[in-house]
FILUM-611711 format. One record per residue (C-alpha): x, y, z; residue in one letter. Coordinates in pm, whole numbers, padded with zeros to 5 digits, always signed. Layout:
residues N
XYZA
...
end
This chain:
residues 312
-01893-01037-00185M
-01927-00982-00563F
-02205-00944-00803L
-02199-01160-01101S
-02037-00982-01413L
-02240-00999-01725A
-02023-00751-01925L
-01666-00640-01844I
-01682-00284-01759A
-01415-00052-01941C
-01286+00258-01757E
-01496+00565-01818S
-01361+00917-01832E
-01240+01093-01530S
-01445+01336-01333T
-01243+01630-01213Q
-01312+01736-00841V
-01175+02015-00651E
-00846+01946-00459Y
-00781+02144-00120H
-00435+02179+00009A
-00400+02119+00390S
-00208+02325+00628N
+00060+02070+00685F
+00408+02238+00665E
+00564+01974+00475I
+00550+01989+00096I
+00714+01666+00018E
+00602+01327-00068P
+00380+01131+00170I
+00400+00773+00087R
+00204+00600+00353D
-00082+00663+00590I
-00136+00439+00888L
-00423+00438+01128E
-00336+00282+01480H
-00567+00306+01782E
-00674+00672+01821D
-00406+00796+01600S
-00286+00851+01240V
+00089+00848+01132L
+00200+00974+00812L
+00539+00911+00669V
+00741+01010+00364G
+01004+01284+00283G
+01230+01340-00026D
+01605+01353+00061D
+01528+01294+00413K
+01246+01137+00575G
+00984+01261+00832F
+00704+01115+01035I
+00396+01319+01135A
+00093+01212+01360T
-00274+01326+01403S
-00575+01254+01550G
-00832+01033+01360L
-01025+01344+01274D
-00698+01491+01101M
-00779+01835+01260A
-00428+01889+01372K
-00111+01719+01231I
+00219+01737+01431A
+00532+01702+01274L
+00791+01486+01452G
+01099+01635+01580S
+01340+01380+01426K
+01435+01386+01045R
+01583+01073+00906F
+01869+01035+00654G
+01700+00890+00386Q
+01296+00893+00293P
+01052+00657+00444I
+00830+00448+00217Y
+00624+00239+00458S
+00512+00204+00811A
+00349-00078+01055A
+00300-00141+01394Y
+00386-00487+01508F
+00469-00673+01839N
+00463-00352+02041N
+00713-00156+01809H
+00677+00103+01519W
+00858-00018+01202Y
+00967+00229+00935L
+01054+00103+00561G
+01330+00296+00423M
+01531+00328+00080A
+01790+00071+00023N
+01614-00219+00182A
+01679-00079+00523S
+01442-00072+00825F
+01401+00146+01151Q
+01232+00027+01481R
+01129+00177+01803G
+00889+00131+02100T
+00754+00462+02035T
+00776+00719+01752L
+01026+00904+01974N
+01290+00608+02013S
+01339+00503+01644I
+01674+00378+01571S
+01830+00169+01270P
+01726-00186+01274L
+01998-00405+01111Y
+01944-00742+00929I
+02161-01025+01036E
+02430-01115+00766R
+02276-01454+00694Q
+01960-01299+00637N
+02105-01039+00373W
+01999-01095+00038I
+02263-00886-00186G
+02315-00525-00321T
+02097-00599-00653E
+01800-00623-00413Y
+01854-00291-00205Q
+01548-00096-00293H
+01280+00077-00129Q
+01057-00100+00127V
+00735-00059-00061R
+00480-00194+00179K
+00464-00353+00535M
+00159-00519+00675V
+00120-00666+01025S
-00116-00927+01198T
-00146-01024+01546D
+00133-01300+01476S
+00357-01186+01195Q
+00461-00899+00993M
+00554-00885+00619F
+00742-00635+00413A
+00816-00620+00051I
+01116-00461-00122V
+01119-00389-00484G
+01289-00156-00741G
+01368-00075-01096K
+01620-00364-01141L
+01342-00620-01136A
+01453-00764-00800F
+01216-00822-00507G
+01259-00961-00161V
+00946-01034+00075V
+01073-01004+00464Y
+00867-01159+00740S
+00904-01209+01098M
+00689-01344+01372D
+00632-01262+01740T
+00816-01585+01870I
+01142-01524+01702Q
+01147-01141+01581P
+01412-01177+01307D
+01387-01117+00941W
+01299-01449+00709N
+01367-01328+00350P
+01257-01484+00008Y
+01402-01327-00297S
+01246-01342-00638I
+01371-01187-00973E
+01062-00964-01041N
+00984-00582-00900E
+00739-00615-00612L
+00486-00367-00528R
+00169-00527-00392A
+00120-00698-00063L
-00200-00835+00113S
-00198-01040+00426V
-00506-01195+00624L
-00480-01419+00953E
-00780-01622+01022E
-00803-01901+01292D
-00429-01888+01371G
-00329-01916+00994S
-00151-01645+00801V
-00225-01602+00429H
-00003-01367+00204V
-00031-01253-00150W
+00251-01041-00320V
+00262-00923-00671G
+00462-00695-00895G
+00594-00682-01230N
+00464-01012-01422G
+00408-01210-01095V
+00187-01286-00819M
+00270-01523-00537L
+00070-01666-00248K
+00199-01836+00070K
+00010-01999+00370E
+00130-02067+00708L
+00383-02389+00677G
+00383-02373+00298S
+00631-02259+00034E
+00582-01964-00174W
+00406-02054-00510R
+00302-01873-00824R
-00060-01798-00895L
-00219-01800-01247N
-00248-01430-01323V
-00203-01286-01683K
+00112-01110-01749E
+00103-00738-01618G
+00239-00511-01348F
+00042-00589-01012I
+00041-00265-00828S
-00177-00363-00527A
-00389-00638-00399I
-00682-00641-00118H
-00850-00960+00003F
-01177-00925+00199F
-01149-01261+00312N
-00980-01603+00218L
-01189-01617-00134N
-01274-01284-00239D
-01016-01038-00344G
-00909-00751-00576L
-00584-00678-00761A
-00510-00336-00962V
-00240-00333-01248T
-00009-00029-01299Y
-00240+00075-01587D
-00555+00084-01402G
-00701-00277-01486E
-00902-00406-01201I
-00910-00795-01163L
-01113-01012-00904R
-01092-01345-00737T
-01323-01556-00576S
-01121-01852-00529D
-00842-01711-00301G
-00612-01600-00595G
-00612-01919-00782E
-00803-01764-01093S
-00864-01405-01186W
-01103-01233-01398D
-01094-00879-01554T
-01334-00656-01346K
-01248-00342-01535M
-01047-00295-01837K
-00767-00017-01847A
-00813+00274-02085N
-00511+00464-02071G
-00185+00460-01817K
-00303+00564-01482K
+00014+00477-01289G
-00141+00307-01007V
+00031+00329-00650N
-00210+00160-00416G
-00523+00016-00303L
-00718+00068+00037K
-01064+00002+00171F
-01225+00185+00440F
-01535-00050+00531S
-01727-00072+00207N
-01566+00248+00042I
-01252+00161-00177G
-00996+00410-00322V
-00728+00340-00576I
-00416+00607-00575A
-00260+00672-00888A
-00025+00916-01058N
-00104+01254-01237S
-00386+01331-00993G
-00594+01020-01081H
-00788+00815-00803F
-01099+00564-00819A
-01371+00524-00563I
-01587+00252-00512S
-01861+00243-00266T
-01961-00105-00288D
-01684-00323-00173N
-01511-00288-00509G
-01789-00403-00748N
-01830-00080-00930T
-01558+00184-00956W
-01544+00571-01079G
-01223+00738-01169W
-01155+01090-01067Y
-00906+01365-01149E
-00773+01633-00920L
-00801+02000-01010S
-00426+02003-00931Q
-00331+01708-01179A
+00025+01736-01165D
+00041+01572-00838L
+00094+01185-00810D
-00132+01021-00521I
+00031+00752-00341Y
-00193+00662-00022D
-00553+00789+00116A
-00729+00808+00434Y
-01104+00859+00486L
-01199+01070+00800S
-01485+01288+00887H
-01634+01329+00533G
-01312+01392+00373K
-01087+01183+00164L
-00725+01291+00263W
-00460+01218+00012L
-00078+01158+00047G
+00068+01335-00263T
+00397+01384-00432S
+00393+01725-00285A
+00245+01690+00058G
-00114+01623+00201L
-00449+01745+00072G
-00824+01643+00062Y
-01115+01602-00156V
-01484+01634-00008M
-01651+01295+00020L
-01988+01433-00088N
-01811+01521-00415D
-01742+01161-00489L
-02045+00954-00355I
end
């Protein structure tokens, strides 16, 4: 998966690229973009949350008719239900996007008020779904549920959590989570354990298989592993704070989303990266979606795109 690394690369200066605003009517944060079957779901919001849907070509984006009482931070589809992750560690669920309603956590699974922060990320496999909650008070929770008994199973840790990666292979589920000074790993039937990663704020994790993975720090440093996360090497050193928010791959093309109009692109499965800066640099970038020659960006002020030909 990875080429041998003779020298540690340092982050180069960002290349400015032209940013095109979409005609989407909501000029509010878009925090998560999820592809499911033949559609794309966009979620976000400021004081109130919204959902919007589109075809895979992103040619026409339709705003859902319902506005939610708080902003939406993440979304997932699991066991024939849509799930929305909200502020205050709350969730909503529905069999369709038109039937979303609050999903209450049983009292015995409730962690406590100090953990009531945003549901930062949700990832589902065929048999399980995981969600991470993390906030400014440095307390985090990993929630999980399975198809056999669809109820929350929480695990709390006194670290803020931002990163989540899940793989299911041969009936076994492997999970990695990261955040402020911590990275944890869990395999089906085992307990959570800390991995040997240097101090730093892990903002995003992506595993290609059970061995090869990447992690990105809040400051834009890129780490790699070839032993399932047991050890990590620096792939690219940070050179100034980027405020990294996410990491996503579309086949061999990787995208790192960051604040202040910064993002990075890799066209070789994360082996090399180039940093870019939007012509509208006051936008924070939360998530990305690649479609029909355009890199769509969910930003702090709605949706826009960059032409892929300008990046590769």
